[in-house]
N, C-alpha and C positions, 0 to 999 in steps of 0.2 A: 557535644562532639561525640561521635561514635568511638567506642573502644576499638583497639586493633584486633583483627581476627585472631582466634585462639591458636590455630595450627594451619600450616601450609603444606600441601602435598605437591611434590614435583616442582621443577623449575623450568620446564620446557615451554615452548610457545604454543603448544597444543596438547589437549588431553591425550595421554599416552597409555600404554599397557600398564606401566607401573602405577599410574594414578588409579586406573580401574581396579587393578589387583589390590591396592591398598584400601580402596573404598569398599570393595567386596569383603575384605577382612573385617572392617569396621561394622558393616551391616550384618555379617555372620555372627559377630559377637553380640550385637543387639538381639538378633533372632534367638541366640542361645540363652539369653536372659529370661526368655519366656514372655508370654503375652503378645499382643499385636503392637508393632512399632511403626511409627510414621517418620519418614525422612523427607525433609524439604530440600529440593535441588533447584536453586534459583540462579539467575544470571540474565544479562542483557539479551535482546534479540540477536540470534545468530551466534550465540556463545557456545553452542554445542550441547545444550541441556537435553534435548530429545535423544540425540545420539548416545550420550552418556547414560541416560536413564534406561534406554533400550539395552545397552551393553550390560548394565548392572542387573536388570531384570532377567536377562538371558543367563547370566553367570551365577545367580543366586537362587537356588531352589526355594520355593515357598514365597516368592516375592511377586509383586505386581506393580505396574506403573499407572498412576492417575495423572493425566495432563490437566493443568489449569485451563488450557485453551478451550475445553468443553464448556466453559462459562462465558465465552464471548457473547455479548449482546447481539441480537439479530440485526442485520443491516437495516431493516425497516425501522426498528426502534432508534438506531443510530442516526439515520437520516432525519427522522422526526425531531430528534433532539439537537440536530446540527453537529453531530459528532462523527459522522461517517469518515471524514478525512483524517480523523485521529484514531481510527480503529486500531486497537492494540495498546492504547494508552491506559493508565490505571482506571480511569473513570468509564471505560467501555466494557467492563466485566461485571457479572453478577456476583459480587463478593459475598453477599449474604447467602446466596445459594451454595457457593463453594464451602463456606463456613459450616452450613447445615450438613452438607455431604460429609465433610471431615468428621463432624460429631458422630454421624451414623457409623462411619468406618471405625472410629476409635471405640465406640460402644461394643463392637464385635459381637453382634447379635444375629448373625446370619448374612446371607448374600446381599450385597449392595450394588445396584446397577448404577453406572456412571455415564454421563454424556461425553461424547468424543467429537472434536471439531474436525470436519472434513474439508481440507483445503481445496479440494477439487471443485466444490460447490460453494465454498465460503459459508458453510452453515454447520451448526452443532447438531449432531444426531443423538436424540435422547436414548438413554438405556442401551447404548451401543457396545458397552463392555461391562465387565462385572468384577467386583472384589469378592472373592469366595472365602468361605470360612478357613480354608487351608492357607490362605495368604497371610503370612505372619509378619512380613516386612512390606510396607506400602510406600513406594517411592513417588512422591508428589512433585511434579516438575512444572515450573512456570516462572515468568519474569519477576513477579511482584510478591512472591510468597513471604519475603522478609522485609517488604517495604515498611519503613518506620513512619507510617501515616495512617490515620483512620480512613476506612474501616479495616485496612489490610493488616495492621499490626495485631489485631485480635486473633489472626490465624496462628501466631507463634505458639500459643498454648497447646496446640495439637501435636507439635513435633518433638520427637526424641533426639533427633540429630538434624542439624542444619548445615547445608553446604552451599557455597557461593562460587560460581565460575567467574573468573576475572579474565578479561581479554582487553588488549590495548585498543584504543579507538581506531588507529589506522587499520588494524586487522579486522575489527568489527565493520568498518566502512567497506573494506574489500569484500567481505563475505556478504554483506547486505546488498551491495550492488550486484554481485553475482547471483544472489537469490532472486532478485527482481528481474534480472535479464532472463533467467531460466523460467520465470513466470510469463515471459513474452513481452516485457516492457522494453522500449528503446532506451538509449543511454540517458536521455533527458528525463524520461519517466522514472527510471530506476533511481537516478540522482535525487529527484523530487521526493520519492518515497523515503529514501534513506535520510536525507537532510531535514525534512520537515517533521517526520514522525519517529522513525526507528532510532536514529542516533540520539535525539533528545531523550527518548524513553530509556535507552541504554545508559546514558549518563546519569539519569535519575536512579536507576537500579544500583549503580556502583557507588553513587554518592550518598544515597539515603536509605540503604538497607540496614537492618539490624545487624549487630555483630554476629557472624556465623560461627559455628563450631569449627568448620574447615573451609579453607580457600583452596581452590584448584585452578591453576593457570589454564585457560581454555585456548 
């Protein structure tokens, strides 16, 4: 059984200014300790990871965001493996590639180019962004960064601070349905996407993640 989270920031139903400010303080303290520091920001789909990561990156000089989504397997590979309908589940990512990238970032031996997933075309663009030598705090964001299952659990050794966003299932459902509507799906299509893939993935993140250093209500 997983241990209870170490610390909880905030008690609101959504990530607020106080949560961001408190986390910026923690990251600033990490930066002040010297060296390059990696932070894992994990949570279910639609929990607000990308929004929070962007806010932290904007508020903290010398930081950069590295999204896990750059390691989505290509749709062609997913179709060939019969996994396309489950795109976004743990077995549809190049975890070894992400692990290798994080090792390079931790090594701190110069610029590291990173892939970025482009949702407009549903493809990852190689070397679309960079971690530069001046980036002392690297915020890695993604659903499964703390998943307590192989090969994902091997990523934990790279992180100096781990954060998990927790969101109630009814709120996740509302956000996911809205997300798919905005992507042009009708109500039935949005419901199918949420019920068959996204919500099960979200439940797994919340039930099977390693104990984080911080929990933030999303």
